[in-house]
C-alpha positions in Angstrom: 0.0 0.0 0.0 1.7 3.1 -1.2 0.7 6.3 0.5 2.3 9.7 0.6 3.5 10.7 4.1 0.6 13.2 4.6 -2.0 10.9 3.1 -4.5 9.2 5.3 -6.0 5.9 4.4 -9.3 5.1 6.2 -11.1 1.8 5.8 -14.5 2.0 7.4 -18.3 1.8 7.2 -19.5 5.3 6.2 -23.0 4.5 7.4 -21.9 4.0 11.0 -21.7 6.8 13.5 -18.1 5.9 14.5 -17.2 5.9 10.8 -18.6 9.3 10.1 -17.0 10.8 13.2 -13.7 9.2 12.4 -13.7 10.7 9.0 -14.4 14.1 10.5 -11.4 13.8 12.8 -9.4 12.5 9.9 -10.1 15.7 7.9 -8.6 17.7 10.8 -5.3 15.8 10.3 -4.9 16.2 6.5 -6.8 17.1 3.4 -5.4 14.1 1.6 -7.7 11.3 2.6 -8.3 8.0 0.8 -11.5 6.8 2.4 -12.6 3.3 1.5 -16.1 2.0 2.2 -15.6 -1.6 3.4 -19.1 -2.4 2.2 -18.1 -1.7 -1.4 -14.4 -2.5 -1.6 -12.4 -5.3 -0.1 -8.8 -5.2 0.9 -6.5 -7.9 -0.4 -4.6 -10.4 1.8 -1.4 -8.5 1.1 -2.9 -5.2 2.2 -4.1 -6.8 5.4 -0.7 -8.2 6.0 0.9 -4.8 5.6 -1.7 -3.2 7.9 -1.4 -5.8 10.6 2.4 -5.6 10.5 2.2 -1.8 11.0 -0.1 -2.4 13.9 2.0 -5.2 15.3 -1.3 -7.2 15.6 -2.8 -10.5 14.5 -6.2 -10.7 12.7 -7.9 -12.0 15.9 -6.6 -8.9 17.8 -8.7 -6.6 15.6 -11.9 -8.7 15.4 -15.0 -8.1 17.4 -15.1 -11.3 19.5 -18.7 -10.6 20.6 -20.0 -10.6 17.1 -22.3 -13.3 15.9 -20.0 -14.2 12.9 -17.0 -14.6 15.3 -19.1 -16.8 17.6 -20.3 -19.0 14.8 -17.3 -19.3 12.6 -14.1 -18.5 14.5 -14.4 -19.2 18.2 -13.0 -22.7 19.0 -11.7 -23.3 15.5 -8.1 -23.6 14.4 -7.8 -21.2 11.5 -4.5 -20.6 9.7 -3.2 -17.1 9.0 -4.3 -17.3 5.4 -7.9 -18.2 6.5 -7.9 -15.3 9.0 -6.8 -12.9 6.3 -9.5 -14.2 4.0 -12.1 -13.6 6.7 -10.9 -10.0 7.0 -11.0 -9.6 3.2 -14.6 -10.9 3.0 -16.1 -10.0 6.2 -14.9 -6.5 7.3 -17.9 -6.0 9.5 -16.1 -8.3 12.0 -13.6 -5.5 12.8 -13.9 -3.8 16.1 -13.9 -0.4 14.2 -12.4 1.4 11.3 -8.7 1.1 10.4 -6.6 4.2 9.7 -3.1 4.2 8.1 -0.9 7.3 7.7 2.8 7.0 6.9 4.3 4.1 8.8 1.5 4.0 11.5 -1.7 2.1 11.5 -4.4 2.1 14.2 -7.6 0.3 14.9 -10.1 3.0 15.7 -12.4 2.0 18.6 -13.4 5.6 19.4 -13.2 8.4 16.7 -10.4 10.2 18.5 -8.1 7.1 18.1 -7.5 8.2 14.6 -5.3 11.0 16.0 -2.8 8.3 17.0 -1.6 8.0 13.3 -0.3 11.5 13.2 
């Protein structure tokens, strides 16, 4: 994922309140925003690997473990890294919140102000 140093990448649900508020905070950081609606565009396995490496996290770390999908398809199952990345690619609603990347920093946005951590 190639971004300019002052460009913010935001992967989120624009229909959610946290998504709308996060985008508003993001606009206070930079005017160069690449906002991607996770309902319309999936990230690739490679993009997820890059983001997770920047966060120093695993796929399970950023998943909402209280979600119905997690309960039915993930909890109690042994799933390889490639399988977990596929889940992130095809089921972004399982994320705990939006994901923001700026420069060499990436954060999981649980509250809208968390996006300020990428600056």
